[in-house]
C-alpha positions as a Markdown table, in Angstrom:
| # | Residue | x | y | z |
|---|---|---|---|---|
| 1 | Met | -300.9 | -50.5 | -113.9 |
| 2 | Gln | -302.2 | -49.0 | -111.2 |
| 3 | Arg | -305.4 | -51.6 | -110.1 |
| 4 | Cys | -309.0 | -50.4 | -109.9 |
| 5 | Pro | -309.9 | -49.8 | -105.8 |
| 6 | Cys | -313.3 | -51.9 | -106.3 |
| 7 | Gly | -311.4 | -55.2 | -105.6 |
| 8 | Leu | -312.0 | -56.3 | -109.0 |
| 9 | Pro | -308.8 | -56.8 | -110.7 |
| 10 | Gly | -307.7 | -54.9 | -113.0 |
| 11 | Ala | -306.7 | -51.3 | -113.9 |
| 12 | Tyr | -308.4 | -48.6 | -113.0 |
| 13 | Glu | -308.7 | -47.2 | -116.0 |
| 14 | Ala | -310.5 | -50.3 | -117.9 |
| 15 | Cys | -312.6 | -51.3 | -114.4 |
| 16 | Cys | -314.2 | -48.5 | -112.5 |
| 17 | Gly | -312.2 | -45.5 | -114.6 |
| 18 | Arg | -314.3 | -45.5 | -117.5 |
| 19 | Phe | -317.4 | -45.1 | -115.1 |
| 20 | Val | -315.5 | -42.0 | -113.2 |
| 21 | Gly | -314.5 | -40.2 | -116.5 |
| 22 | Gly | -317.5 | -40.9 | -118.3 |
| 23 | Ala | -315.9 | -42.4 | -121.0 |
| 24 | Arg | -319.1 | -45.1 | -120.5 |
| 25 | Arg | -321.9 | -45.7 | -118.1 |
| 26 | Pro | -323.0 | -48.8 | -115.5 |
| 27 | Asp | -324.8 | -51.8 | -116.9 |
| 28 | Thr | -325.3 | -53.0 | -113.1 |
| 29 | Ala | -326.3 | -51.7 | -110.6 |
| 30 | Glu | -323.8 | -53.3 | -108.8 |
| 31 | Gln | -320.9 | -51.7 | -111.1 |
| 32 | Leu | -322.8 | -48.3 | -110.0 |
| 33 | Met | -321.6 | -49.2 | -106.7 |
| 34 | Arg | -318.2 | -50.9 | -107.2 |
| 35 | Ser | -317.6 | -47.0 | -109.1 |
| 36 | Arg | -319.2 | -44.7 | -106.3 |
| 37 | Tyr | -317.3 | -46.6 | -104.3 |
| 38 | Thr | -314.3 | -45.7 | -106.2 |
| 39 | Ala | -314.9 | -42.0 | -106.6 |
| 40 | Tyr | -315.1 | -41.5 | -102.5 |
| 41 | Val | -311.3 | -42.9 | -102.3 |
| 42 | Lys | -310.7 | -40.9 | -105.1 |
| 43 | Gly | -311.9 | -38.3 | -104.7 |
| 44 | Ala | -314.5 | -38.1 | -107.4 |
| 45 | Val | -317.2 | -35.9 | -106.4 |
| 46 | Asp | -318.8 | -35.0 | -109.4 |
| 47 | Tyr | -319.7 | -38.7 | -110.2 |
| 48 | Leu | -321.1 | -38.7 | -106.8 |
| 49 | Ile | -323.6 | -35.7 | -107.2 |
| 50 | Glu | -323.7 | -37.5 | -111.0 |
| 51 | Thr | -324.9 | -40.7 | -109.6 |
| 52 | Thr | -327.8 | -40.0 | -107.2 |
| 53 | Ala | -330.7 | -39.7 | -107.4 |
| 54 | Ala | -331.9 | -36.6 | -108.5 |
| 55 | Ala | -334.3 | -35.9 | -105.4 |
| 56 | Ser | -331.2 | -36.1 | -103.8 |
| 57 | Arg | -328.9 | -34.1 | -105.9 |
| 58 | Gly | -329.9 | -31.3 | -104.2 |
| 59 | Gln | -329.4 | -31.6 | -100.7 |
| 60 | Ile | -325.9 | -33.0 | -101.1 |
| 61 | Asp | -323.0 | -30.5 | -99.5 |
| 62 | Arg | -320.7 | -30.2 | -102.1 |
| 63 | Pro | -317.8 | -28.4 | -99.4 |
| 64 | Gly | -318.7 | -31.2 | -97.2 |
| 65 | Leu | -318.5 | -34.3 | -99.6 |
| 66 | Ile | -315.3 | -32.8 | -100.9 |
| 67 | Ala | -313.5 | -32.7 | -97.1 |
| 68 | Tyr | -314.9 | -36.0 | -96.8 |
| 69 | Cys | -313.3 | -38.2 | -99.8 |
| 70 | Arg | -310.0 | -36.2 | -98.6 |
| 71 | Thr | -309.4 | -37.8 | -95.3 |
| 72 | Leu | -311.0 | -41.4 | -97.2 |
| 73 | Arg | -308.1 | -44.4 | -97.3 |
| 74 | Gly | -309.6 | -47.2 | -99.9 |
| 75 | Val | -308.7 | -50.3 | -98.3 |
| 76 | Ser | -311.6 | -52.8 | -99.8 |
| 77 | Leu | -314.4 | -53.4 | -100.6 |
| 78 | Arg | -316.9 | -56.5 | -100.7 |
| 79 | Ile | -320.0 | -57.2 | -102.2 |
| 80 | Val | -322.4 | -59.6 | -100.1 |
| 81 | Glu | -325.8 | -60.0 | -102.1 |
| 82 | Thr | -326.6 | -58.2 | -105.5 |
| 83 | Val | -330.8 | -58.1 | -105.7 |
| 84 | Asp | -331.8 | -57.5 | -108.7 |
| 85 | Gly | -329.6 | -54.0 | -110.4 |
| 86 | Gly | -329.2 | -55.7 | -114.0 |
| 87 | Pro | -328.9 | -54.5 | -116.9 |
| 88 | Leu | -332.4 | -54.9 | -117.6 |
| 89 | Asp | -334.2 | -54.5 | -114.3 |
| 90 | Glu | -335.6 | -50.9 | -113.3 |
| 91 | Arg | -334.4 | -51.1 | -109.2 |
| 92 | Gly | -331.9 | -53.0 | -107.5 |
| 93 | Val | -329.8 | -53.7 | -104.6 |
| 94 | Val | -326.8 | -54.4 | -103.3 |
| 95 | Ala | -325.0 | -55.3 | -99.7 |
| 96 | Phe | -322.0 | -54.5 | -99.1 |
| 97 | Glu | -318.8 | -54.3 | -96.3 |
| 98 | Ala | -316.4 | -50.7 | -97.4 |
| 99 | Thr | -313.3 | -51.2 | -95.2 |
| 100 | Leu | -311.8 | -47.5 | -95.2 |
| 101 | Arg | -308.7 | -45.3 | -92.7 |
| 102 | Ala | -309.7 | -42.3 | -91.8 |
| 103 | Ala | -307.5 | -39.7 | -90.2 |
| 104 | Gly | -305.7 | -42.7 | -89.5 |
| 105 | Thr | -309.2 | -44.8 | -87.9 |
| 106 | Arg | -309.8 | -48.1 | -89.6 |
| 107 | Phe | -313.2 | -48.9 | -89.9 |
| 108 | Val | -315.8 | -51.0 | -92.3 |
| 109 | Gln | -318.8 | -49.6 | -93.0 |
| 110 | Arg | -321.8 | -51.9 | -93.7 |
| 111 | Glu | -324.8 | -50.6 | -96.4 |
| 112 | Arg | -327.1 | -52.1 | -97.8 |
| 113 | Ser | -327.9 | -49.3 | -100.6 |
| 114 | Arg | -330.6 | -48.7 | -103.2 |
| 115 | Phe | -330.5 | -48.0 | -107.3 |
| 116 | Val | -332.7 | -47.0 | -110.1 |
| 117 | Val | -332.3 | -46.4 | -113.7 |
| 118 | Glu | -333.5 | -42.7 | -113.5 |
| 119 | Asp | -333.1 | -40.7 | -117.8 |
| 120 | Gly | -331.8 | -44.3 | -119.2 |
| 121 | Arg | -328.5 | -44.9 | -116.0 |
| 122 | Trp | -328.5 | -46.1 | -112.6 |
| 123 | Val | -328.5 | -43.7 | -109.5 |
| 124 | His | -327.7 | -44.1 | -105.9 |
| 125 | Val | -330.8 | -43.7 | -104.1 |
| 126 | Asp | -330.6 | -44.6 | -100.6 |
| 127 | Gly | -329.1 | -47.3 | -98.2 |
| 128 | Asp | -328.9 | -48.4 | -94.7 |
| 129 | Val | -325.9 | -48.2 | -92.3 |
| 130 | Ala | -326.0 | -51.1 | -90.3 |
């Protein structure tokens, strides 16, 4: 069994893999946050682009994102706080700490990310990096 990188117990396929693979859509902003972290460490660039708000999607440098993801190794993800972002909400905030390794260097990215529902699905709008 391949554990899910997002930190929840269970197998990748039963956790974030179902979202990244397109079998299901996240029901909450936190599920989207976890699945996007997983997509970064798995190099699932198409999923990252698809789950970015439409207004920002065209600004993504796909080749640059591919190159960045290739350098990443996920160490851990910790959700610090969630504000709204439930199945019945239209917007939400997820604060997290992602411990990553890139080019042999370990670092922690602290971010407060904003999410909205667009066309019936959660998407990432932006975030404030601490």
